[in-house]
C-alpha positions, 0 to 999 in steps of 0.5 A: 500500499502506498503512502498518500498526501506525502508532504515535500519540502525544502528547508531553505529554498533561496541558497546563496553561497560564495564560491569555495563556501558551502550552502546546505538545505533539508530535503524533507518527506513526511509524515504521511496520512497513510492509515495502514502502519506498515506502509511505506514509500521510497523515493530516489533523490535526483537533482537538476539545474546544478553541475554535479560536482557543485553539489553532495546529497547525504542519500540518494534514496529516502524511505518514508513509513507510514506517519513518520518523516524521512530527511535527506541533506543537500550540500551545495558547494561551488569551487573557487574556479570552474572552467564550465560553469560562471558565477551567478543565478541558478534555478534548480530542481530536487526531484522525488521519484517514487519507486512505485508508478506515482507521479513524481514530487518536485521541489523547486530552489534558487541558487545565487553563487558569489565571488568571495566577499561580494554581495552582488553579481557586479563589482563596486569597482565599476563605479570608478571606471567610465560610464562607457564600461559600466553596462558590461556584464562580463567586466562587472563580473571579471572585476569581482576577482580584484574585488575579493583580493582588496576587500580584505585589505581595505577592511583590515585598514578600516579595523585598525583601531581594534588592533590597538585595543587590548580586549580586541586585538588578535591573540598573536598581536599581543606581545606587539602590544605589551612592547608599547607599553613596557610589559613583559608577558609571562609565556604562561599567562593565559590570554584574558590576563594578558589582556587585563595586564596591557590594559591596566598597564598604564595605571600600574606604571603610576604606582610602579615601586610602590606597595599599592602597585606591587599588590595590584600586578601579582593580583592580575598576574596570579589571580591571588590576593597579597599581603604585603607589610614594609619595613618589618618581617612578621606581625605588627599590631594594626592594619596590616595584622591578618589573623592566619595570615601573618600572625608570627612575631618578627624583627624590623627590616628597613627597605624590606617588604614582606609578601604573603600570598593567600593561594586560592587556585590561580595560576602561580602557586608556588613559592619560587614563582611568586619570589621571581615575580616579586624580584622582577616588580619590586623596587631594586634595592628593597629587600623581600621575602615571600611566603604562600599560605592556603586562602583562608576559608571564605575569604578567598580572594579577599583585598588584603593590605 
């Protein structure tokens, strides 16, 4: 028993694609209205109006069970160059031919194939030619070749300002931006932290050599908060005392800083790594000592003095 009243359609019947790229549409059949649950219909799929090498079918046959649907994918992929077929408009037909004697189902579609980066079949470079040449259809298409070369260059020039924005610049461009602002990027630093470090470079330079500047740069580079005490190794009463972090006795050291980092899973967790960073960031004449401790529960990432 053949399925009757089968519904067939294309998910997209008006396709636009650049040469060298691809576009897709789904060929759907069903659900059918047949009352016999064991009934089915089988269709062979043919595409007419497109060069054979310009498209691919996921399946050349569809088997549709009663009350169900079946689908096949049609992918159109015109090459960059085809000596036998020009770019332009194509009206095509998808033919679903039943294995039985029933009439075939015809699904009609339209395909527009453009040159890379083009939006129409006529190059905008025609506007720069004398009026005599602007009506030449061959020249309008031929200039699309040169437009596909020029457009990416112009687009790069138009977006030059984005290359100077740490948040938008390509990753490969970040070391160059860092050099501009006098920042050395640690190869192990992830990309978001690199971008933040470059963005904050001017502000950090204002506080270079101070406790605030050192604490903020350590935060960006490691993701951890630090307690920095000047001229003293250990605990002293006052705003710098933090129970559980530096509550041990010490002695006074002039031109000396004590850095205690509360590690909470940031990138740099070893004391040796933090010590190397402090060595590079602190004033050259200032001595230092570094300690890393687990961040207190409930205070991870807190802002300490």
